C-alpha positions in Angstrom: 112.5 -15.8 -101.3 113.9 -16.6 -98.2 116.6 -13.4 -98.2 113.4 -11.4 -98.8 111.4 -12.7 -96.0 114.3 -12.1 -93.8 114.6 -8.7 -95.1 110.9 -8.1 -94.3 111.4 -9.7 -90.8 114.1 -7.6 -89.9 112.2 -4.1 -91.3 109.2 -5.3 -89.1 111.1 -5.9 -86.0 112.7 -2.3 -86.3 109.1 -0.8 -86.9 107.7 -2.8 -83.9 110.3 -1.6 -81.9 108.9 1.8 -82.0 106.9 2.4 -79.0 104.2 4.3 -80.2 103.4 1.6 -82.8 103.5 -1.0 -80.5 101.3 0.8 -78.1 98.6 1.0 -81.0 99.0 -2.2 -82.1 98.0 -3.8 -78.5 94.9 -1.3 -78.4 93.9 -2.9 -81.5 94.2 -6.2 -80.4 92.5 -5.3 -77.0 89.7 -4.1 -79.2 89.3 -7.1 -81.5 89.3 -9.4 -78.3 86.7 -7.7 -76.3 84.4 -6.4 -79.1 81.9 -9.1 -78.5 82.0 -8.4 -74.6 81.6 -4.5 -75.5 78.6 -5.3 -77.7 76.7 -7.3 -74.7 77.8 -4.8 -72.4 76.2 -2.0 -74.4 72.8 -3.6 -74.9 72.7 -4.0 -71.1 73.6 -0.7 -70.5 70.2 0.5 -72.1 68.6 -1.5 -69.5 70.3 -0.3 -66.8 70.3 3.5 -67.8 66.3 2.9 -68.0 66.5 1.6 -64.5 68.7 4.2 -62.8 66.4 7.1 -64.4 63.4 5.6 -62.8 65.4 5.3 -59.4 66.6 8.9 -59.5 62.8 10.0 -60.4 61.5 8.2 -57.4 64.5 9.5 -55.0 63.8 13.2 -56.4 60.0 12.7 -55.7 60.9 11.3 -52.0 63.0 14.2 -51.1 60.4 17.0 -52.6 57.6 15.6 -50.6 59.8 15.4 -47.4 61.8 18.7 -47.7 60.2 21.7 -49.2 61.9 23.5 -52.0 63.0 26.9 -51.1 60.9 28.6 -53.9 58.0 26.6 -53.4 56.3 28.8 -51.1 55.8 26.2 -48.2 57.0 28.6 -46.0 53.8 30.5 -46.2 52.8 33.8 -45.3 54.2 35.8 -42.5 52.3 35.0 -39.0 50.8 38.0 -37.7 51.1 39.5 -34.1 48.6 41.2 -31.8 48.1 44.7 -33.1 48.9 43.8 -36.6 46.5 44.9 -39.4 44.9 42.2 -41.6 46.4 42.4 -45.2 44.2 42.9 -48.2 45.4 39.6 -49.8 43.9 37.6 -46.8 40.6 39.5 -47.0 39.8 38.0 -50.5 41.6 34.3 -50.2 38.8 31.7 -51.2 38.0 29.6 -48.0 36.1 26.2 -48.7 33.2 25.6 -46.4 30.3 23.3 -45.6 27.0 23.9 -44.1 26.7 27.3 -45.4 22.8 28.8 -45.2 23.1 29.5 -48.9 24.5 26.5 -50.0 28.1 28.3 -50.9 30.8 26.2 -51.3 33.3 29.0 -50.9 33.3 32.2 -49.0 36.1 34.6 -47.7 37.0 36.9 -44.8 35.7 39.8 -47.3 32.2 38.9 -46.8 32.2 39.9 -42.9 34.3 43.0 -43.4 33.3 45.8 -41.2 32.2 43.2 -38.0 34.0 41.7 -35.3 35.3 38.5 -36.7 36.0 35.6 -34.4 38.1 32.7 -35.8 37.5 29.5 -33.8 40.1 26.9 -34.8 38.7 23.5 -33.9 38.7 19.9 -34.6 35.9 17.4 -34.3 38.1 15.3 -32.0 38.7 18.2 -29.4 35.9 17.6 -27.0 36.1 21.3 -25.5 36.1 22.6 -28.9 33.0 20.8 -30.1 31.3 21.6 -26.4 31.7 25.2 -27.4 30.1 25.3 -30.7 26.5 25.7 -29.3 27.7 28.5 -27.0 29.4 30.3 -30.0 26.2 29.9 -32.0 24.0 31.4 -29.6 26.6 34.3 -29.1 26.4 34.9 -33.2 22.7 34.8 -33.0 22.7 37.3 -29.9 25.2 39.9 -31.7 23.4 39.1 -35.2 25.4 40.9 -37.8 27.7 42.9 -35.7 30.0 40.0 -35.4 31.0 37.0 -37.4 32.2 33.9 -35.9 33.9 31.4 -38.3 34.8 27.9 -37.1 37.9 26.7 -38.9 39.2 23.2 -39.2 42.3 21.5 -41.1 40.0 18.7 -41.5 38.7 17.4 -44.9 35.1 18.2 -45.9 34.2 14.6 -45.7 35.1 14.7 -42.0 33.3 17.4 -41.3 30.4 16.4 -43.2 30.1 13.0 -41.2 30.4 15.1 -38.1 27.4 17.3 -39.0 25.3 14.5 -39.7 26.3 12.0 -36.9 27.2 14.1 -33.9 24.5 15.6 -31.8 25.8 18.9 -31.3 26.9 19.0 -34.7 23.3 18.2 -36.2 22.1 21.2 -34.7 24.8 23.8 -36.1 23.9 26.7 -38.9 27.6 27.7 -38.7 29.4 28.0 -42.1 32.3 25.7 -41.2 35.8 26.3 -43.1 37.4 22.9 -44.0 40.9 21.7 -45.1 42.6 25.1 -43.8 46.2 25.3 -44.5 46.7 29.2 -44.7 44.9 30.5 -42.1 46.6 28.4 -39.4 49.9 29.7 -41.0 49.0 33.3 -40.3 47.6 32.7 -36.8 49.8 29.8 -35.9 49.0 27.8 -32.8 49.7 24.2 -31.2 46.8 23.8 -29.0 43.1 23.7 -29.3 40.6 25.6 -28.8 42.2 28.9 -30.7 40.2 32.2 -30.8 41.5 34.8 -33.1 39.5 38.2 -32.6 39.9 40.7 -35.5 38.2 44.1 -35.0 35.9 46.1 -37.1 38.9 47.9 -38.5 40.6 44.8 -39.2 43.2 44.8 -36.6 44.3 41.6 -34.8 43.1 42.1 -31.2 43.7 39.0 -29.5 44.2 35.2 -29.4 42.7 33.4 -26.6 41.0 30.0 -25.7 37.1 29.6 -26.5 36.2 30.2 -22.8 36.8 34.0 -23.4 33.9 33.9 -25.9 31.2 35.5 -24.0 28.6 38.6 -24.3 30.8 40.6 -21.9 33.8 40.2 -23.7 32.6 40.5 -27.1 30.9 44.0 -26.1 34.4 45.1 -24.6 36.1 44.4 -28.3 33.1 45.8 -30.2 33.3 49.2 -28.0 37.0 49.4 -28.5 38.1 49.0 -25.0 41.6 48.1 -23.6 41.7 44.2 -23.3 43.6 43.2 -20.2 43.3 39.4 -21.0 45.6 36.7 -20.8 46.8 36.1 -24.5 47.1 32.6 -25.7 50.6 32.2 -27.4 51.8 28.8 -28.1 55.2 27.9 -28.0 55.6 26.4 -31.3 59.5 25.1 -31.1 59.2 23.8 -27.6 61.1 20.4 -27.6 60.1 18.2 -24.5 63.2 16.0 -24.8 65.3 18.6 -23.9 66.1 18.7 -20.1 64.4 21.7 -18.3 67.5 22.1 -16.2 70.5 22.7 -18.4 74.3 22.8 -17.3 76.7 25.9 -18.9 80.4 25.7 -18.2 81.3 28.1 -14.9 85.0 27.8 -15.1 85.1 24.3 -15.3 83.8 21.8 -17.7 80.3 20.2 -17.7 80.3 17.2 -15.4 79.6 13.8 -17.5 77.1 12.8 -14.7 74.4 15.2 -13.0 71.6 13.7 -11.0 69.0 16.2 -9.6 65.2 16.8 -9.0 63.5 20.0 -9.5 60.3 21.8 -9.5 59.6 25.1 -11.7 56.5 27.1 -12.5 54.1 26.8 -15.4 55.8 27.2 -18.9 53.2 29.4 -20.9 52.2 27.9 -24.1 53.5 24.4 -23.7 51.0 21.3 -23.7 50.8 19.3 -20.6 53.0 16.2 -21.3 54.8 13.4 -19.2 57.2 11.1 -20.2 60.6 9.2 -19.6 64.0 9.2 -21.7 67.3 7.4 -21.3 70.7 8.5 -21.8 72.8 5.4 -22.6 75.9 7.5 -22.5 75.5 9.1 -19.2 73.7 5.9 -18.1 71.1 8.0 -16.7 66.7 8.1 -16.7 65.0 11.3 -16.9 61.3 11.5 -15.8 59.5 14.6 -16.8 56.0 16.4 -16.0 55.5 19.4 -17.7 52.6 21.8 -16.7 50.5 19.3 -14.4 48.5 19.5 -11.5 49.8 19.0 -8.0 47.2 16.3 -7.4 48.2 14.3 -10.3 51.8 14.4 -8.8 50.6 13.5 -5.4 48.9 10.4 -7.0 52.1 9.1 -8.7 54.0 9.7 -5.6 51.4 7.6 -3.9 52.8 4.7 -6.0 50.3 2.2 -5.6 47.2 1.5 -7.8 43.9 3.3 -7.2 40.5 2.8 -9.0 38.9 5.1 -11.4 37.8 8.0 -9.5 35.6 10.9 -10.4 36.7 14.6 -9.8 34.4 14.7 -6.6 36.2 11.8 -4.9 39.5 13.9 -4.8 38.9 15.8 -1.6 41.0 18.3 0.2 39.9 18.5 3.9 43.3 20.6 5.2 44.4 22.0 1.8 43.6 25.2 0.1 41.1 23.5 -2.4 41.6 26.4 -5.0 45.2 25.2 -5.5 43.9 22.0 -7.0 40.4 22.7 -8.4 39.7 25.9 -10.7 37.1 27.9 -9.4 34.5 28.5 -12.2 34.7 32.3 -12.1 38.5 31.8 -13.2 39.7 31.4 -16.7 41.4 28.2 -17.1 44.8 29.7 -18.5 45.0 32.2 -15.6 44.5 29.2 -13.0 46.8 27.0 -15.1 49.7 29.5 -15.0 49.3 29.7 -11.2 48.6 26.3 -10.0 50.1 23.9 -12.6 54.0 22.8 -12.2 56.7 21.1 -14.2 58.9 18.4 -12.3 62.0 16.8 -13.6 64.2 13.8 -12.0 67.6 12.9 -13.8 68.6 9.7 -11.9 70.9 7.0 -12.2 69.4 4.3 -14.8 69.0 1.6 -12.0 66.6 3.9 -10.1 63.5 1.9 -9.1 59.9 3.2 -9.6 59.7 2.9 -5.9 62.6 5.0 -5.3 61.7 7.8 -7.7 57.9 7.6 -6.1 59.7 8.3 -2.9 61.9 11.1 -4.1 58.7 12.8 -5.6 56.8 12.3 -2.4 59.6 14.0 -0.4 59.9 16.8 -2.7 56.1 17.5 -2.6 56.4 17.5 1.3 59.5 19.5 1.1 58.4 22.5 -1.3 54.3 22.2 -1.1 54.2 20.7 2.4 51.6 18.2 1.1 51.0 14.6 0.5 48.4 12.4 -0.9 46.8 8.9 0.0 43.9 6.6 -0.5 41.3 6.0 2.0 37.6 6.1 2.6 35.6 9.1 3.3 32.0 9.7 4.6 30.4 12.1 2.4 26.6 13.0 1.4 25.6 11.4 -1.9 22.6 11.5 -4.3 21.7 8.0 -4.8 19.7 6.9 -7.6 17.6 3.8 -7.9 15.1 2.4 -10.4 11.3 2.4 -9.6 8.5 0.3 -11.0 7.5 3.3 -13.0 10.8 3.7 -14.7 10.5 4.0 -18.4 13.1 3.0 -21.0 11.3 4.1 -23.9 13.8 6.7 -24.8 15.2 6.0 -28.0 17.2 9.2 -28.5 18.9 10.4 -25.4 22.0 9.3 -23.5 23.2 6.5 -21.5 22.3 7.0 -17.6 26.0 6.1 -16.9 27.3 9.2 -19.2 24.8 11.5 -17.5 26.3 10.4 -14.0 29.8 10.6 -15.3 29.3 14.3 -16.4 27.7 15.4 -13.1 30.4 13.7 -11.2 33.2 15.4 -13.0 32.2 18.7 -14.2 29.1 20.0 -12.0 30.3 20.6 -8.9 26.7 22.0 -7.4 25.6 18.8 -7.4 26.7 15.9 -4.9 28.5 12.9 -6.1 25.9 10.6 -7.8 25.7 7.0 -6.9 24.4 4.7 -9.2 22.2 2.0 -7.7 19.7 1.3 -11.0 21.7 -1.9 -11.9 21.1 -0.7 -15.5 23.6 2.1 -16.4 22.9 1.4 -20.1 19.1 2.8 -20.0 18.7 5.9 -21.7 17.7 9.1 -20.2 16.3 12.5 -21.8 19.5 14.5 -23.3 18.0 17.4 -21.8 18.8 16.3 -18.3 22.3 17.3 -19.1 21.2 20.9 -19.0 20.5 20.9 -15.2 22.7 23.0 -13.3 21.9 22.2 -9.8 20.5 19.5 -7.2 16.7 20.4 -7.6 16.3 20.6 -11.3 18.0 17.5 -11.6 16.1 15.5 -9.1 12.8 16.7 -10.6 14.0 15.6 -14.3 15.2 12.3 -13.2 12.1 11.4 -10.9 9.8 12.5 -13.9 11.2 9.5 -15.8 10.6 7.2 -12.6 13.7 7.2 -10.9 14.1 7.6 -7.0 16.8 10.2 -5.9 17.7 10.6 -2.4 20.3 12.4 -0.4 22.3 9.8 1.6 25.6 9.4 3.7 27.8 7.0 2.1 31.5 5.9 2.7 33.0 6.5 -0.5 36.5 5.8 -1.6 38.5 8.8 -2.1 42.3 10.2 -2.8 42.8 12.8 -0.1 45.4 15.6 -0.2 46.3 16.4 3.1 48.3 19.4 4.3 51.2 18.5 6.5 52.6 21.6 7.3 
């Protein structure tokens, strides 16, 4: 037995010494030892795989919601240019509407084909847009079926319905209002409201303008096919306000690491007025920018001291050319802005104080425009309003007296500055008084409601723009 055992051992040693068999045995031993661990791992893996699948689905959903696929159609249709013909597909596109006279929920541009179509892009929060709606409605009534004015907003139906029910102007509208728009604003791209698109009777895009261009004379011009010498509204969709207005390029030498300057430029067409401050931690500089602002606003900033809330009539120009600071009513806003608003930029060391910046701005205004602004008191004729014993406060549906005064002091320049001495600005007055455009009609309307109105000289706090050279 002993001999046979030794023989077997010897044979086994020889076999085991073969490298391949040794490796195989080691693998078998490894699998046997870790079998239980592998079983537990595989059970857990099922749960892990489920978690991973959910995580991946969430990740993919997040990406698709933020970055549209190239084949999703998110790029939308091609924007149209002045002179382009409206494509057939656009005529038949269904548009969701509210406030339709026949109770329709869907219309299309095809309903108005053969007329002059004016698309009015607006929003309930855009005050000038809302203020223009009654004027547009009157124009629609005046030209009847020769034209179709179609107000369009990206806002949802619920928001627009609330506006119609609660807003004084909204309550009186009989327009069909397109809601939830995503298509037309892509075909006729814009950044700033209001935005009017003029499509003539032949279906050709003739113009894009602000709402102030909507008047009887201009509508007649388009209907008659005349050449339009208008300043077209062309919003700059890709403008980046965070980029410097003045950029440096190499000119035989590398761009310096530090650049400080102040500069003025003219109006940037199609860019929204904006102001701001940014800092560059690498260059250790601070940048202040003012884009498409009025000189009077820059004068107030250069003054550098706090001023009370002033109405438009409390900015005076005794020695300066007023038309540089206040737009005449006969001039379109866009035309005036292009000539009389400016951009100002200052890039300074990061430690520059506000007082130092204000001084630099004041010096630049003096250097380039020869003007300076300051707060003082000015003697001027005012319309003083007082309550009387017969003043009534029975108006339940109207406007606050304070709102009426604000409107006249900021928008109606044919009436002197109004001074309120009623001691009760919350009183309601008839909203019809807002339609007054001159001193006589305003006094007559207020006196009919029991208010005393007198013209008196008063010393009023004003901000004066003075021509110094």
